[in-house]
ZAVO-41814 format. One record per atom (N, C-alpha, C): x, y, z; atom name. Coordinates in steps of 0.02 Angstrom, whole numbers, padded with zeros to 5 digits, m for minus. Layout:
<<X, Y, Z>, CA>
...
***
This chain:
<<06165, 01279, m04107>, N>
<<06223, 01313, m04136>, CA>
<<06274, 01260, m04156>, C>
<<06298, 01266, m04217>, N>
<<06349, 01218, m04238>, CA>
<<06407, 01254, m04272>, C>
<<06466, 01227, m04263>, N>
<<06527, 01259, m04288>, CA>
<<06571, 01207, m04322>, C>
<<06608, 01230, m04371>, N>
<<06658, 01186, m04401>, CA>
<<06725, 01222, m04402>, C>
<<06778, 01185, m04386>, N>
<<06846, 01211, m04388>, CA>
<<06879, 01183, m04450>, C>
<<06894, 01226, m04497>, N>
<<06930, 01207, m04559>, CA>
<<07003, 01225, m04549>, C>
<<07047, 01177, m04560>, N>
<<07117, 01190, m04545>, CA>
<<07163, 01156, m04595>, C>
<<07226, 01175, m04591>, N>
<<07278, 01143, m04631>, CA>
<<07338, 01132, m04585>, C>
<<07373, 01078, m04596>, N>
<<07434, 01064, m04558>, CA>
<<07472, 01009, m04595>, C>
<<07537, 01013, m04594>, N>
<<07578, 00963, m04628>, CA>
<<07587, 00900, m04586>, C>
<<07573, 00905, m04521>, N>
<<07582, 00848, m04477>, CA>
<<07516, 00827, m04447>, C>
<<07510, 00764, m04431>, N>
<<07450, 00738, m04397>, CA>
<<07463, 00736, m04322>, C>
<<07411, 00754, m04284>, N>
<<07415, 00752, m04211>, CA>
<<07471, 00797, m04184>, C>
<<07486, 00851, m04220>, N>
<<07536, 00899, m04198>, CA>
<<07505, 00955, m04156>, C>
<<07543, 01009, m04149>, N>
<<07520, 01064, m04106>, CA>
<<07458, 01099, m04134>, C>
<<07454, 01105, m04201>, N>
<<07395, 01137, m04230>, CA>
<<07332, 01099, m04215>, C>
<<07333, 01033, m04223>, N>
<<07274, 00993, m04209>, CA>
<<07258, 00993, m04134>, C>
<<07309, 00997, m04092>, N>
<<07297, 01001, m04020>, CA>
<<07261, 01066, m04002>, C>
<<07280, 01120, m04036>, N>
<<07246, 01184, m04025>, CA>
<<07174, 01180, m04049>, C>
<<07163, 01149, m04107>, N>
<<07096, 01141, m04134>, CA>
<<07052, 01101, m04087>, C>
<<07078, 01046, m04061>, N>
<<07039, 01005, m04016>, CA>
<<07021, 01043, m03952>, C>
<<07068, 01085, m03928>, N>
<<07055, 01124, m03868>, CA>
<<07002, 01177, m03881>, C>
<<07004, 01209, m03939>, N>
<<06953, 01258, m03958>, CA>
<<06884, 01224, m03962>, C>
<<06883, 01166, m03995>, N>
<<06821, 01130, m04003>, CA>
<<06791, 01109, m03936>, C>
<<06833, 01087, m03890>, N>
<<06809, 01066, m03824>, CA>
<<06780, 01125, m03786>, C>
<<06814, 01182, m03790>, N>
<<06790, 01242, m03755>, CA>
<<06723, 01265, m03783>, C>
<<06716, 01265, m03849>, N>
<<06653, 01285, m03880>, CA>
<<06597, 01236, m03864>, C>
<<06614, 01172, m03862>, N>
<<06565, 01121, m03845>, CA>
<<06537, 01132, m03775>, C>
<<06580, 01152, m03729>, N>
<<06558, 01166, m03660>, CA>
<<06511, 01226, m03658>, C>
<<06516, 01270, m03709>, N>
<<06472, 01328, m03712>, CA>
<<06408, 01314, m03750>, C>
<<06400, 01253, m03775>, N>
<<06338, 01234, m03808>, CA>
<<06341, 01223, m03882>, C>
<<06400, 01230, m03912>, N>
<<06407, 01219, m03983>, CA>
<<06416, 01145, m03999>, C>
<<06389, 01124, m04055>, N>
<<06408, 01061, m04085>, CA>
<<06466, 01076, m04133>, C>
<<06522, 01042, m04126>, N>
<<06583, 01060, m04163>, CA>
<<06609, 01002, m04203>, C>
<<06627, 01016, m04266>, N>
<<06662, 00968, m04308>, CA>
<<06727, 01001, m04332>, C>
<<06773, 00959, m04357>, N>
<<06833, 00986, m04388>, CA>
<<06846, 00950, m04453>, C>
<<06878, 00984, m04500>, N>
<<06893, 00955, m04565>, CA>
<<06958, 00985, m04591>, C>
<<07002, 00941, m04615>, N>
<<07065, 00964, m04643>, CA>
<<07055, 00987, m04714>, C>
<<07082, 01044, m04731>, N>
<<07070, 01075, m04796>, CA>
<<07108, 01040, m04852>, C>
<<07076, 01040, m04909>, N>
<<07107, 01023, m04973>, CA>
<<07086, 01076, m05023>, C>
<<07134, 01105, m05057>, N>
<<07119, 01162, m05101>, CA>
<<07065, 01146, m05152>, C>
<<07062, 01084, m05175>, N>
<<07015, 01065, m05228>, CA>
<<06951, 01035, m05202>, C>
<<06940, 01036, m05136>, N>
<<06881, 01004, m05107>, CA>
<<06817, 01042, m05123>, C>
<<06761, 01008, m05115>, N>
<<06695, 01038, m05121>, CA>
<<06674, 01061, m05051>, C>
<<06665, 01127, m05043>, N>
<<06650, 01154, m04977>, CA>
<<06576, 01174, m04970>, C>
<<06533, 01145, m05010>, N>
<<06462, 01161, m05005>, CA>
<<06433, 01142, m04936>, C>
<<06465, 01094, m04902>, N>
<<06441, 01074, m04836>, CA>
<<06445, 01129, m04784>, C>
<<06486, 01181, m04798>, N>
<<06495, 01235, m04750>, CA>
<<06430, 01272, m04736>, C>
<<06384, 01272, m04784>, N>
<<06321, 01309, m04775>, CA>
<<06279, 01280, m04718>, C>
<<06295, 01220, m04695>, N>
<<06257, 01189, m04641>, CA>
<<06280, 01211, m04571>, C>
<<06332, 01254, m04569>, N>
<<06360, 01274, m04505>, CA>
<<06348, 01349, m04492>, C>
<<06334, 01364, m04428>, N>
<<06322, 01434, m04408>, CA>
<<06387, 01473, m04402>, C>
<<06440, 01440, m04382>, N>
<<06504, 01472, m04368>, CA>
<<06560, 01432, m04402>, C>
<<06606, 01467, m04434>, N>
<<06663, 01434, m04466>, CA>
<<06728, 01463, m04437>, C>
<<06770, 01420, m04412>, N>
<<06836, 01441, m04387>, CA>
<<06889, 01416, m04435>, C>
<<06931, 01461, m04458>, N>
<<06985, 01444, m04504>, CA>
<<07051, 01450, m04467>, C>
<<07094, 01399, m04472>, N>
<<07157, 01403, m04437>, CA>
<<07211, 01361, m04470>, C>
<<07273, 01383, m04461>, N>
<<07329, 01348, m04492>, CA>
<<07395, 01374, m04463>, C>
<<07447, 01335, m04469>, N>
<<07514, 01361, m04453>, CA>
<<07542, 01402, m04511>, C>
<<07596, 01436, m04497>, N>
<<07632, 01475, m04549>, CA>
<<07697, 01439, m04564>, C>
<<07709, 01426, m04629>, N>
<<07770, 01394, m04651>, CA>
<<07808, 01442, m04697>, C>
<<07870, 01459, m04678>, N>
<<07912, 01501, m04721>, CA>
<<07874, 01565, m04743>, C>
<<07843, 01598, m04694>, N>
<<07810, 01663, m04703>, CA>
<<07744, 01659, m04741>, C>
<<07719, 01598, m04755>, N>
<<07657, 01591, m04792>, CA>
<<07609, 01547, m04751>, C>
<<07545, 01566, m04749>, N>
<<07495, 01524, m04716>, CA>
<<07491, 01457, m04753>, C>
<<07485, 01403, m04716>, N>
<<07485, 01335, m04745>, CA>
<<07443, 01333, m04809>, C>
<<07470, 01301, m04860>, N>
<<07447, 01309, m04929>, CA>
<<07377, 01282, m04943>, C>
<<07356, 01229, m04910>, N>
<<07291, 01200, m04927>, CA>
<<07233, 01245, m04905>, C>
<<07240, 01277, m04847>, N>
<<07189, 01324, m04825>, CA>
<<07188, 01385, m04869>, C>
<<07247, 01412, m04882>, N>
<<07251, 01472, m04925>, CA>
<<07227, 01455, m04995>, C>
<<07245, 01397, m05021>, N>
<<07223, 01376, m05087>, CA>
<<07148, 01367, m05092>, C>
<<07117, 01345, m05037>, N>
<<07045, 01337, m05036>, CA>
<<07009, 01403, m05046>, C>
<<07039, 01457, m05021>, N>
<<07010, 01523, m05027>, CA>
<<07025, 01555, m05095>, C>
<<07085, 01542, m05121>, N>
<<07107, 01575, m05183>, CA>
<<07083, 01537, m05244>, C>
<<07092, 01472, m05245>, N>
<<07077, 01432, m05305>, CA>
<<07015, 01388, m05298>, C>
<<06996, 01371, m05237>, N>
<<06939, 01327, m05226>, CA>
<<06873, 01365, m05219>, C>
<<06822, 01329, m05194>, N>
<<06757, 01361, m05188>, CA>
<<06740, 01378, m05115>, C>
<<06790, 01378, m05071>, N>
<<06777, 01393, m05001>, CA>
<<06751, 01464, m04992>, C>
<<06783, 01512, m05025>, N>
<<06762, 01582, m05018>, CA>
<<06689, 01590, m05037>, C>
<<06667, 01558, m05090>, N>
<<06597, 01564, m05112>, CA>
<<06550, 01535, m05060>, C>
<<06570, 01480, m05029>, N>
<<06526, 01448, m04981>, CA>
<<06529, 01479, m04912>, C>
<<06573, 01527, m04902>, N>
<<06575, 01564, m04839>, CA>
<<06531, 01626, m04840>, C>
<<06495, 01636, m04894>, N>
<<06452, 01695, m04900>, CA>
<<06405, 01701, m04841>, C>
<<06406, 01760, m04809>, N>
<<06365, 01778, m04751>, CA>
<<06379, 01735, m04689>, C>
<<06433, 01698, m04689>, N>
<<06451, 01658, m04630>, CA>
<<06489, 01701, m04579>, C>
<<06478, 01686, m04516>, N>
<<06517, 01717, m04462>, CA>
<<06581, 01676, m04455>, C>
<<06638, 01713, m04452>, N>
<<06704, 01683, m04457>, CA>
<<06746, 01699, m04396>, C>
<<06789, 01653, m04377>, N>
<<06843, 01666, m04329>, CA>
<<06907, 01639, m04360>, C>
<<06963, 01671, m04345>, N>
<<07027, 01652, m04376>, CA>
<<07081, 01641, m04323>, C>
<<07124, 01593, m04336>, N>
<<07184, 01588, m04295>, CA>
<<07242, 01562, m04337>, C>
<<07302, 01580, m04316>, N>
<<07363, 01555, m04346>, CA>
<<07409, 01534, m04289>, C>
<<07451, 01485, m04302>, N>
<<07502, 01466, m04253>, CA>
<<07570, 01476, m04286>, C>
<<07613, 01511, m04252>, N>
<<07680, 01524, m04280>, CA>
<<07727, 01546, m04225>, C>
<<07792, 01548, m04241>, N>
<<07843, 01567, m04193>, CA>
<<07858, 01641, m04191>, C>
<<07829, 01679, m04237>, N>
<<07842, 01752, m04238>, CA>
<<07803, 01787, m04183>, C>
<<07823, 01847, m04167>, N>
<<07787, 01886, m04117>, CA>
<<07717, 01901, m04142>, C>
<<07670, 01910, m04096>, N>
<<07601, 01921, m04116>, CA>
<<07592, 01984, m04159>, C>
<<07623, 02041, m04143>, N>
<<07616, 02100, m04186>, CA>
<<07641, 02089, m04257>, C>
<<07698, 02054, m04262>, N>
<<07726, 02041, m04329>, CA>
<<07682, 01993, m04368>, C>
<<07658, 01941, m04335>, N>
<<07615, 01892, m04368>, CA>
<<07549, 01924, m04390>, C>
<<07522, 01968, m04347>, N>
<<07459, 02002, m04365>, CA>
<<07469, 02047, m04425>, C>
<<07528, 02074, m04433>, N>
<<07543, 02119, m04489>, CA>
<<07558, 02082, m04553>, C>
<<07595, 02027, m04549>, N>
<<07619, 01993, m04609>, CA>
<<07578, 01932, m04630>, C>
<<07550, 01895, m04582>, N>
<<07519, 01831, m04599>, CA>
<<07443, 01831, m04598>, C>
<<07413, 01861, m04547>, N>
<<07340, 01861, m04543>, CA>
<<07307, 01893, m04604>, C>
<<07336, 01947, m04632>, N>
<<07305, 01976, m04692>, CA>
<<07301, 01929, m04752>, C>
<<07344, 01877, m04753>, N>
<<07340, 01828, m04808>, CA>
<<07273, 01792, m04809>, C>
<<07242, 01785, m04750>, N>
<<07175, 01757, m04746>, CA>
<<07121, 01811, m04753>, C>
<<07130, 01866, m04717>, N>
<<07078, 01916, m04712>, CA>
<<07063, 01950, m04779>, C>
<<07111, 01953, m04823>, N>
<<07099, 01986, m04887>, CA>
<<07046, 01949, m04928>, C>
<<07036, 01885, m04913>, N>
<<06985, 01846, m04949>, CA>
<<06919, 01843, m04912>, C>
<<06914, 01878, m04856>, N>
<<06855, 01873, m04814>, CA>
<<06826, 01941, m04797>, C>
<<06835, 01989, m04842>, N>
<<06814, 02058, m04827>, CA>
<<06739, 02065, m04821>, C>
<<06701, 02018, m04848>, N>
<<06628, 02022, m04844>, CA>
<<06599, 01982, m04785>, C>
<<06643, 01951, m04747>, N>
<<06620, 01911, m04690>, CA>
<<06626, 01949, m04625>, C>
<<06584, 01930, m04577>, N>
<<06590, 01955, m04509>, CA>
<<06642, 01914, m04473>, C>
<<06698, 01944, m04457>, N>
<<06751, 01909, m04421>, CA>
<<06742, 01923, m04346>, C>
<<06725, 01871, m04310>, N>
<<06709, 01878, m04239>, CA>
<<06771, 01887, m04196>, C>
<<06824, 01851, m04212>, N>
<<06885, 01854, m04172>, CA>
<<06942, 01827, m04213>, C>
<<07002, 01848, m04195>, N>
<<07062, 01822, m04228>, CA>
<<07118, 01817, m04177>, C>
<<07162, 01768, m04186>, N>
<<07214, 01757, m04136>, CA>
<<07276, 01726, m04167>, C>
<<07333, 01748, m04144>, N>
<<07398, 01717, m04161>, CA>
<<07419, 01676, m04101>, C>
<<07427, 01611, m04110>, N>
<<07447, 01567, m04055>, CA>
<<07522, 01554, m04056>, C>
<<07553, 01562, m04000>, N>
<<07624, 01547, m03992>, CA>
<<07632, 01473, m03973>, C>
<<07694, 01452, m03966>, N>
<<07709, 01381, m03953>, CA>
<<07680, 01357, m03886>, C>
<<07671, 01403, m03839>, N>
<<07645, 01383, m03772>, CA>
<<07570, 01396, m03766>, C>
<<07535, 01399, m03822>, N>
<<07464, 01416, m03821>, CA>
<<07422, 01369, m03779>, C>
<<07441, 01306, m03776>, N>
<<07401, 01257, m03740>, CA>
<<07409, 01262, m03664>, C>
<<07458, 01299, m03643>, N>
<<07470, 01304, m03570>, CA>
<<07461, 01375, m03544>, C>
<<07457, 01425, m03587>, N>
<<07452, 01494, m03562>, CA>
<<07381, 01521, m03558>, C>
<<07332, 01479, m03575>, N>
<<07263, 01501, m03569>, CA>
<<07236, 01537, m03630>, C>
<<07277, 01548, m03681>, N>
<<07255, 01588, m03738>, CA>
<<07205, 01552, m03783>, C>
<<07208, 01485, m03784>, N>
<<07161, 01447, m03825>, CA>
<<07090, 01454, m03798>, C>
<<07083, 01443, m03732>, N>
<<07018, 01449, m03701>, CA>
<<06992, 01520, m03706>, C>
<<07036, 01569, m03698>, N>
<<07017, 01639, m03703>, CA>
<<06990, 01655, m03773>, C>
<<07023, 01628, m03824>, N>
<<07001, 01638, m03893>, CA>
<<06932, 01607, m03904>, C>
<<06922, 01546, m03880>, N>
<<06858, 01512, m03889>, CA>
<<06802, 01550, m03854>, C>
<<06815, 01576, m03795>, N>
<<06764, 01614, m03759>, CA>
<<06748, 01681, m03794>, C>
<<06799, 01711, m03823>, N>
<<06788, 01773, m03861>, CA>
<<06744, 01759, m03922>, C>
<<06758, 01704, m03956>, N>
<<06717, 01684, m04013>, CA>
<<06644, 01674, m03991>, C>
<<06634, 01639, m03936>, N>
<<06567, 01626, m03910>, CA>
<<06532, 01692, m03892>, C>
<<06568, 01736, m03859>, N>
<<06539, 01801, m03838>, CA>
<<06519, 01842, m03899>, C>
<<06562, 01847, m03948>, N>
<<06548, 01887, m04007>, CA>
<<06492, 01856, m04049>, C>
<<06489, 01790, m04051>, N>
<<06435, 01757, m04088>, CA>
<<06368, 01775, m04057>, C>
<<06363, 01770, m03991>, N>
<<06300, 01787, m03957>, CA>
<<06283, 01861, m03965>, C>
<<06333, 01903, m03965>, N>
<<06322, 01975, m03973>, CA>
<<06292, 01990, m04042>, C>
<<06318, 01959, m04093>, N>
<<06291, 01968, m04161>, CA>
<<06221, 01940, m04165>, C>
<<06210, 01883, m04134>, N>
<<06144, 01851, m04136>, CA>
<<06091, 01895, m04103>, C>
<<06107, 01923, m04045>, N>
<<06060, 01966, m04010>, CA>
<<06047, 02030, m04050>, C>
<<06099, 02057, m04080>, N>
<<06092, 02118, m04121>, CA>
<<06045, 02106, m04179>, C>
<<06052, 02048, m04211>, N>
<<06009, 02033, m04268>, CA>
<<05936, 02025, m04247>, C>
<<05925, 01992, m04191>, N>
<<05857, 01982, m04167>, CA>
<<05823, 02048, m04151>, C>
<<05861, 02096, m04123>, N>
<<05832, 02160, m04105>, CA>
<<05821, 02206, m04165>, C>
<<05857, 02194, m04220>, N>
<<05856, 02242, m04276>, CA>
<<05802, 02228, m04327>, C>
<<05771, 02169, m04326>, N>
<<05719, 02154, m04376>, CA>
<<05656, 02128, m04342>, C>
<<05599, 02144, m04371>, N>
<<05535, 02121, m04346>, CA>
<<05501, 02079, m04400>, C>
<<05464, 02029, m04378>, N>
<<05427, 01986, m04423>, CA>
<<05353, 02007, m04426>, C>
<<05325, 02011, m04486>, N>
<<05253, 02022, m04491>, CA>
<<05217, 01959, m04467>, C>
<<05154, 01966, m04450>, N>
<<05115, 01908, m04426>, CA>
<<05112, 01853, m04480>, C>
<<05106, 01874, m04543>, N>
<<05102, 01826, m04598>, CA>
<<05168, 01788, m04606>, C>
<<05224, 01824, m04602>, N>
<<05289, 01792, m04608>, CA>
<<05302, 01745, m04549>, C>
<<05282, 01766, m04489>, N>
<<05292, 01725, m04430>, CA>
<<05251, 01660, m04436>, C>
<<05190, 01666, m04461>, N>
<<05148, 01607, m04470>, CA>
<<05178, 01559, m04520>, C>
<<05209, 01587, m04573>, N>
<<05241, 01545, m04623>, CA>
<<05301, 01509, m04592>, C>
<<05340, 01545, m04551>, N>
<<05397, 01514, m04518>, CA>
<<05374, 01456, m04474>, C>
<<05319, 01465, m04439>, N>
<<05295, 01414, m04393>, CA>
<<05269, 01353, m04430>, C>
<<05257, 01359, m04495>, N>
<<05236, 01301, m04534>, CA>
<<05294, 01257, m04555>, C>
<<05355, 01284, m04547>, N>
<<05415, 01245, m04562>, CA>
<<05425, 01193, m04507>, C>
<<05448, 01133, m04522>, N>
<<05461, 01083, m04470>, CA>
<<05501, 01112, m04413>, C>
<<05483, 01095, m04352>, N>
<<05512, 01127, m04293>, CA>
<<05589, 01125, m04292>, C>
<<05617, 01068, m04312>, N>
<<05690, 01060, m04308>, CA>
<<05728, 01102, m04360>, C>
<<05691, 01132, m04408>, N>
<<05722, 01175, m04459>, CA>
<<05708, 01249, m04447>, C>
<<05664, 01265, m04400>, N>
<<05643, 01334, m04391>, CA>
<<05700, 01381, m04372>, C>
<<05742, 01359, m04325>, N>
<<05797, 01402, m04304>, CA>
<<05844, 01418, m04361>, C>
<<05862, 01367, m04400>, N>
<<05907, 01376, m04457>, CA>
<<05876, 01423, m04509>, C>
<<05812, 01412, m04524>, N>
<<05778, 01453, m04574>, CA>
<<05771, 01525, m04550>, C>
<<05756, 01535, m04485>, N>
<<05752, 01602, m04457>, CA>
<<05818, 01640, m04466>, C>
<<05872, 01605, m04451>, N>
<<05938, 01637, m04458>, CA>
<<05951, 01658, m04530>, C>
<<05936, 01615, m04577>, N>
<<05947, 01630, m04648>, CA>
<<05908, 01692, m04669>, C>
<<05844, 01694, m04650>, N>
<<05801, 01749, m04670>, CA>
<<05822, 01814, m04637>, C>
<<05839, 01812, m04573>, N>
<<05858, 01873, m04538>, CA>
<<05924, 01901, m04564>, C>
<<05971, 01857, m04580>, N>
<<06034, 01881, m04609>, CA>
<<06023, 01910, m04678>, C>
<<05979, 01879, m04717>, N>
<<05962, 01905, m04783>, CA>
<<05932, 01974, m04777>, C>
<<05886, 01983, m04730>, N>
<<05854, 02048, m04720>, CA>
<<05904, 02101, m04696>, C>
<<05948, 02081, m04650>, N>
<<05999, 02128, m04625>, CA>
<<06045, 02151, m04680>, C>
<<06067, 02106, m04722>, N>
<<06112, 02123, m04777>, CA>
<<06082, 02176, m04823>, C>
<<06016, 02177, m04827>, N>
<<05982, 02223, m04872>, CA>
<<05951, 02283, m04837>, C>
<<05967, 02289, m04773>, N>
<<05942, 02347, m04735>, CA>
<<05868, 02345, m04720>, C>
<<05837, 02287, m04722>, N>
<<05765, 02281, m04710>, CA>
<<05752, 02277, m04635>, C>
<<05706, 02316, m04610>, N>
<<05688, 02315, m04540>, CA>
<<05629, 02270, m04525>, C>
<<05595, 02247, m04577>, N>
<<05536, 02205, m04568>, CA>
<<05540, 02147, m04617>, C>
<<05524, 02088, m04591>, N>
<<05524, 02028, m04633>, CA>
<<05452, 02013, m04653>, C>
<<05440, 02018, m04717>, N>
<<05374, 02005, m04746>, CA>
<<05376, 01937, m04781>, C>
<<05319, 01917, m04807>, N>
<<05317, 01855, m04845>, CA>
<<05363, 01859, m04906>, C>
<<05366, 01918, m04937>, N>
<<05409, 01927, m04996>, CA>
<<05483, 01918, m04978>, C>
<<05504, 01949, m04923>, N>
<<05573, 01942, m04901>, CA>
<<05588, 01869, m04885>, C>
<<05542, 01837, m04851>, N>
<<05551, 01767, m04832>, CA>
<<05559, 01724, m04894>, C>
<<05518, 01735, m04944>, N>
<<05521, 01695, m05006>, CA>
<<05585, 01708, m05044>, C>
<<05606, 01771, m05048>, N>
<<05668, 01788, m05083>, CA>
<<05729, 01756, m05049>, C>
<<05729, 01757, m04982>, N>
<<05784, 01727, m04945>, CA>
<<05787, 01652, m04958>, C>
<<05730, 01620, m04958>, N>
<<05727, 01548, m04971>, CA>
<<05752, 01531, m05041>, C>
<<05731, 01571, m05090>, N>
<<05752, 01559, m05159>, CA>
<<05827, 01567, m05168>, C>
<<05856, 01617, m05135>, N>
<<05928, 01628, m05141>, CA>
<<05966, 01571, m05108>, C>
<<05942, 01549, m05050>, N>
<<05976, 01495, m05014>, CA>
<<05973, 01431, m05055>, C>
<<05916, 01416, m05084>, N>
<<05909, 01355, m05123>, CA>
<<05948, 01357, m05188>, C>
<<05963, 01419, m05212>, N>
<<05998, 01426, m05275>, CA>
<<06074, 01427, m05268>, C>
<<06099, 01422, m05206>, N>
<<06172, 01422, m05197>, CA>
<<06204, 01362, m05230>, C>
***
C-alpha cells in the first residue's frame, strides 16, 4: 500500500507540514509507504497513478483554500489523474469545524465528486497535541481497508483471468489486481473475465 500527500502551504516547515509529517508517520506505522509533494497548479500529476491513496491538504487563507492545491484541481491536470483514486482530505484553519466544513471543504469536494472520499478533517491550531491528527490517519487506514475488503468480496475472477494475472511479474500483481477490480466495480461487473482484464489494461495504459 502506498500513499501520497499532496499539499500547499505558503510557509516551509510550518504547522501544515508538521501535520502532514504526523499523518505520514501514523500511516507508515500502519503499513503504508508514504510520500509527500507540494502542489504547483501547473505541475504534471501523472505520477499520482502510481499511488493507491491520495491525501489532499492545505491551510485556508482569507476564506479560500491555498491557491496552488485548488489551482491544481481547477486549471491543472490533477483532477484527471485522480480518476478512480481513493481520497482523503484535510484543511487547517482557525475557524470552527462546522463553519469550515460548510464554507471551505466544499471548495475541494466539488472537484472530486467522482472519487471515493475515505475521510475528511478540519484541523485546528492545536491539532498536533489534541490527538486529532492520529485519529484522522487511523480513520483513513480503517476506511481504506474497508473499501479494499468490499471490493475483494464483490467480484470473482474466472480461472482464465486468474491464470493471466499470475503470469504478470509477482511484484506487479497486486497493483494490476487493484486496477482490474476497480475497473470491474465501476462498471457493475461481478465477474472478471479475460475481456474485462484486457479492457482494464488498455484503459490504464491509455491514460
